[in-house]
N, C-alpha and C positions, 0 to 999 in steps of 0.2 A: 312457430308463430309467424304470421305474415308481417313484414316490416311496415312501418308507418309510411304512408304515401301522401303526396301533395295533390295528385290527380284523383278525384273521386270517381267511383263507378267503373274503374278498371280493375278487375280481379287480378291478383298476383298470379303469374304463370305457373308458379310452383304449387299453388293451391288448386287451380282448375284451369288447365291449359286451354281447353276448348272454349270456356267462358271468357278467358283472357283474350283470345283471338277475336271473338265476337265483340267484346267491349272495345277493343282497339279500332275495329272497323267502324263502329258507331261513333265513338268519342272523337276519333280523328276526322269525322265527317267524310268518310270514304263512300259509304253506302247507306241506304235506308231500305226498309222493307215495303213491298207493295202488298196489295190485297190478294195476290195470287201466290201461293207457296212456291218458293224457288225462283221467282222472278224478282230480282233486286233492282232498286233504283241506284244508279251510280251517280253520286253527287259531284258537283263541279270539281272539288279537290281530287277525288278519286279518278274522275275522268281526265283531269289534266295530267296525272301521272301516266295514264294509259296513252294519251295523246303524245307525250314525249317518247314513250317506248315505241309507239307506232311510227313516229317521225324517223327515229333512228333506224328501225327495221326497214321501213319503206325506202329510205335512201340506199341501204345496203342491197335490197332486192333490185332496185333499178340500176345500181352500179354493176350488177352481174347480169344485166340484160333482160330482167323480168318486167312485164307490163301488167298494170292493174286492169281487171275486168269486173263485171257484175253479172252474176247468174241469178235466176229466179229463186224465190223463197220456197216455192211449192214443187214437189216432185210427184208425178203420177206413179201410182203403186206398181203398174206394169213395168215402168222404167227402173224402179228400185229393185225389182225382182230379177233383173237380167244377170246380175252377178251373185251366185248362190251364197258363197261364204260372206260376202259383204252384207247382204240383206239379213242373213241370220245373225251376224254380229251386232247389227243395230236394231233389230226388230223389237227387243224389250224396251228401247228408249224412244221409239217413234211416237210423235204426236200427229194425229190425223185430222184433216178437214173433210167433212162429209156433206156439208150444206153450203150452197152458194146463195146468199140472200135467203129466200124462203123455199128454195127448191133443193131437193136432194141431188147430189152430184152423181153422174153416171159411173165415176171411178173415184175411189178415195185418193186424196192428195196428201202426201207426207210433208210436214213442215221440216225443211232440211235439217238433218242432224250432221251432215257433211255433204260435199257437192261432187264427189267423184262421178256419179252417174250423169249429172248435168253436163259436166265437162266432156265426158265420153260421148254423149249424144251430139254435142256441138262439134267435136272433132270429127265424128263420123260424117258430118255434113261438109266440112271445109278442108280436110286433109286428103290430098289425092296423090301428091308427088313428094319425092325426097326433098324437093325444093321448098316444101311447106314446113319442113322441120328444121330445128326444134320449135315447139310451141312452149313458151316460157311465160306462164300466167300466174297471177296472184289476185286474190280478192279479199277485201276487208268487209266483214259482215258479222251478223249474229247467227247463231244456230240454236236449235232447240233439242234437248235430250231430256226425256221425262224421268229424271232421277227420283228415287223414292226418298232418300235422305238428302237434305239440302243444307248448304252453309255458304255464306257470302264468299265469292271468288272461287272457293274450292269445289263446290258442287252446286251449280245453278241449273235450272231447267232451261234458261236462256242465258247465253254468254257471248261476249264479243271475242272475235279472234281474227286471224288471217289464215287463209288456207292457200298454199301454193300448189299448183298442178302443172306438170310439164310432160311433154311427149317428145321422144327421141328416136332416132333411127337405129341406134345400137344399144346393146346392154351396157357396154363399157361407158358410153356417154351418160346413160341414165344413172348408173351407179355412182359415177363421179358427181353428178348433180345432187344425188341424195346425200352424200357425205359433205359436199360443199355447203349445203343448206344447214345441215346439222352443226357444222362448225360456225356458221353465222350466228345460230342460236347460242352456241356455247360462248362465243366471244362477246355477244351482247349481254348475256347474263353476267359474265365475269368482269368485263370492262365497264359496262354502263350501270348494271344493277348491283355490282359488288357481290355477286352470288357465285361462289365456286361450284363447279359441276364435275360429275363423273360422266365421261362419254362412253357409250357402249351399245351393244346389240341386244335387243329383246329376244327372249326364248320364243320358240314357236307358239307356246301356250299364251304368251303375253303380247304377241305381235298384233298389229292392226288387222281388222277383218278384211281379208282379200289380198293382203300383202305377202310378198315372198320374204322380205326382210324389213324389220322396223328398227331404226336406230333412235336412241334416246339420250337426253341429258338428265341426270338425276342430281337433285340438290338435297342437302341435309338441313333440316329445320332445327329450331331451338330444342325441341323435344326429341331430337335424333331420329325422327321419322323421315322417310324419303318423300320428295315431291317430284313427280315427273313434270318437267318444265318445258319441254319441247320435243317433238318427235318428227322424224323424217322417214318416209316409207318408199321402198322399191317394189313396184308391182309386177315387174316383168311385162309380158304381153297378155296376161290373163284378162284384164279388162278390155284390151283391144279386141281380143277374140270374142268376148261376150257381146260387145257392142259393134262388132264388124267394122272396126277401124282399120283400113288397109291403105297402103300407098304403093306407088310404083317406084322401086329403088333405082339406083344408078345403073344396074344391069338390066333394067326394063322388066324386072320380076315383081310380082305382088308380094308384099311383106307386111307383117304386123309391127307397129312401133312399140317401144318400151316406155313405160309410164312411171312417174313418181308423184308423190304428194307430201306435203310437210306443213305443220301448223304450230302456232303458239298463241295462247289465249290469255284473257285477263286473269286466268288462274295464277299466272306468274306474279300478279300483285299479291295474291295470298302468300306466295313464296317469299316475296319481298318483306311482308309483315313478319312472317315466322322466322326470317333470317336476321332482321335488323331491329325490330321493335323491342321495347322493354316494358316494364311495369308502369312507366309514365306515358306510354303511347307509341306512336309511330316514329320511325327514324328513316328518312329518305336520302339515298345517296345523291350528292349534288348534281351529278350528270343528268338525273331524271327528275329532280325536285321541281315542282311548279314554280316555287320561289326559292332562290338560293340564299337570298338575304332579305330579312324582314326588318324594317325600321319601325320601332314602336315609340311614339311620343310619350313622355312622362310629364304630364301637366298637373302640377299641384296647385298652381294659382292661375286662374283663367286669364289674368292680365298678361301672363307670359306666353300664351298660346301662339300669338302671331310671331314672336321672335323665335320660339322653338321650331315652329313649322317652317319658317324661312330658313333656319339653319339646317333642318332635315332635307330641304330641297337642295341645299348646297352639298350636303353629304351625298345625296342621290346623284347629283350632277357629276360629282367627282368619281363615281363608280361607273357611270353609263358607258364610258369608252372601253371598259375592261372586257376581255373575251376569254374567260376561263373555258377550257376544253374546246376552244375554237369558235364559240358562239357568244353573243352578247349576254352579259350577266343579267339574270332575272331577279328584279327587285320589287318588293311590295312595301308601300308605305301604309301602315294600318292606322288610319285616322278616324276609325269608328268611335262612336260615343260609348265606349266601355272603359273600365279602369285599365291602366297599364298592366297591372298584375293579372287580370283576367285575360288580357290579350297575350301576354307572355306565355301563360300556361296553355292557352289555346294553340299557339304556334308550336309549343313544345309537344303537345299531343299529336299535332299534324306532322311533326318531325322535320320542320324547317332546319336546314343545316346550320345557319348563322342567324341569330336574333340580336338586334342592336336596340338597346333602350337609351333614349336620348332625352335629357331634361335640360332645365335652364342652366345648371352648372356646366353641363357639357357644351351647351351652345356658347356660353361666355368664355369657356376655356379652349374651344376648338377641339373638343375630345369626343370620343364615342365609347360607350360601354358595350363590349362585345361578349356575347354568350354563345358557345357552341353546343349544339344539341348532343353531340357525341361525348362531351365532357361534363354533362349535367351532373351536379352533385359532387364534383371533384374540385380541389383548390385551383386547378387551372381552368375551370369552367367559366370564369368571369374575369375580364381584364378591361382596364380603362386605358385607351391609347389615343394618340393624336389622330385627327381625321386623315391627315396626309399619310400617316403610317398605315392606317387601316386600309386605305385605298390602294396603297403601294403593295401591300402584302395579301390582298384578298384572293387573287387568283391562286397563289401558292397555298393559301389556307384551305380553299375549297379542294384543291388537288390532294392535299394531305388528308382531309376528311374522307374523300373518296377512297384513297389508298388504305387508310386505317380501317374503314368498314370492310374492305375486302380481306385484309390481313386477319381481322378478328374472325370472320366467317370461315376463312381458309383454315385457321388453327382449329376451329370447332370440328370441321370435317376431318382433318388429318389426325386429330387426337382422339377421334371417336369411331375409328374403323378398327374393329377387332380382327387380328390375324392369328391370334393364339388359340383359337378354337379349332381343333384339327381332327376331332373324331365325331362320329354320329351321336354317340352318347353325350358328349360334352355339349354338342349343338342343341339337342332336344332339351337338356336340363337348363341351358342358358335361356332359351326363349320361353320356356315354360315358367320361369321365375322372374324374368325381366319385364315387368308390366307397368312400372310407374315412371313418372317424369322425375328425374333427379338432375342436379346441376352438372354442367360439364366437368369432366375430370373424375367423377365418381365411377369407379370400376364396376359397380353393380348396376349402372344405368343401362337401359336398353340402347343399343347402338347399331350401326351397320356391322355386319360380319362379312369379311372377305374370306371365302373358303372354296373348297373343291366341289365340283359337281360332275356326275358321270355323263351327263348329256341325255339321259333317259327322260323323255317328255312325260312319261307316266308317273315318274317319281315326284313331280311337282304337286300332285294330289296330296302328298304327305304333309305339305306346308299348311294346308287349310286349318288343321287342328291347332297349329301354333300362331295362326293369324298373321303370317308373313308371306312374302313373295320373293322370287328372284327378280330384283330390280333391273339388272342388266348383266351382260357378259362384257366386262371392261375391255376396251381396245388394248390396254397394256397387259397382255397375258404374260405370266411368269415362265410358262413352258415346263414347269415341274410336275411331278406326280404326287398324289396323296389320297387320303380316304375321302370318298364322297360323303358330305355331311348329311345327305338325305337317305342314302341307301346303305352306307357302310362299305361300298365297293372300294377295293384298295388301290386300284390303278386309275383313278380319275385324274384328268389332265386339265379340265376347264376351270378357270377361276371365275367366280360370280360374286355379286353383291347380294346378300340376303338382308332384308330389312322389313320392318313395318312401314306402312306408307299411307298417304292421303289419296 
């Protein structure tokens, strides 16, 4: 039986996880639906979360020498066709423009699903000498991929992202770039979003269309499915050859440069929801929360309004100089004409880390009633403390919330990776029966399985019947031998993560 809840219209995740996710997106006012399937409206609160993630990543990109650029939205079909593997990989998802005004276009134009071909065309015009390298570019934009099944954040036909594209003189330099950017994604997820990740290499079957290597960070969601949260690709010189990008090297010889690309999208907000939210709604880590502290006036008598609001301004002033995580604290005074109860539960659904309810008794006594989103429903979830004490301890409070959110998610990941499934027979039986969402800690719940793989790319076809994939080949390989969980081969040496995924 579902437990009694205070927030209406959010389905319990144990009853229907997919509906729970959608309910949180809507009730936390992150998104709304448009009239075109798969094109979602990102509401101010959802967009503010993305802006904070964007700001953090943009700073890290620029600190490593990258510059922002803007490429066109439309790609001529002939340009897209130049790299065979690339176009074949994206062909099923392409949206096409065939008319310009009232006239039929002489060539179809693809609404960009990604921008490798545009960058390559540009580089073929401007790169001539080794002195022109490296090219370290990034662009913030939207892309269109015509998904059949859509869901907010996870599968949209249009979504926001950043895509980095770089060009290098040597393979070593390009490979170093690829791994550097993957680590930036991993650190951002873990340190800023409180989402622990597994770093690894994609198999050839799962790698990006046209790449030699694709590296990924994989996160575990509440329902123990995997979410690919950021990827970084090494292309070698394949695109350079296809687009005739050459330069004169230091030995005065013509050479092809080596290329990378890397991207992280608003899909990571879907991961944020499925990592931290609960049956009451969203929970946002303080580092990326639009508002880290929300001050809610409790006005029972209209004659007290002026005194309460004056006191709230004093509380706000006492917090303004604080710099948790090295930036000014983000404060919201919610003075809308709604009941304090309604406002409290709205900010609970939105996942504000700290909510303060302040009434006449607090104003007269110099107090603040503090409620932490992470402790909702616990005896420690509400405390009345002096205003000075609250201000003095707020930075540490927010840091503790951030840390606790990561610890909780890390425990879920570490406690739900099965390593005791060591034979092909056990593997098939496990995934054939593990179909439902069950609480953390239940040994019958579907989880990640870390086990052996022979490395045979054809063997991955066997996973379709079980509706799972190899999520990655983790960087931290054990070096031991064992039975391949797909084929039963006895001398497999590669450790991989098998899981269901979004």
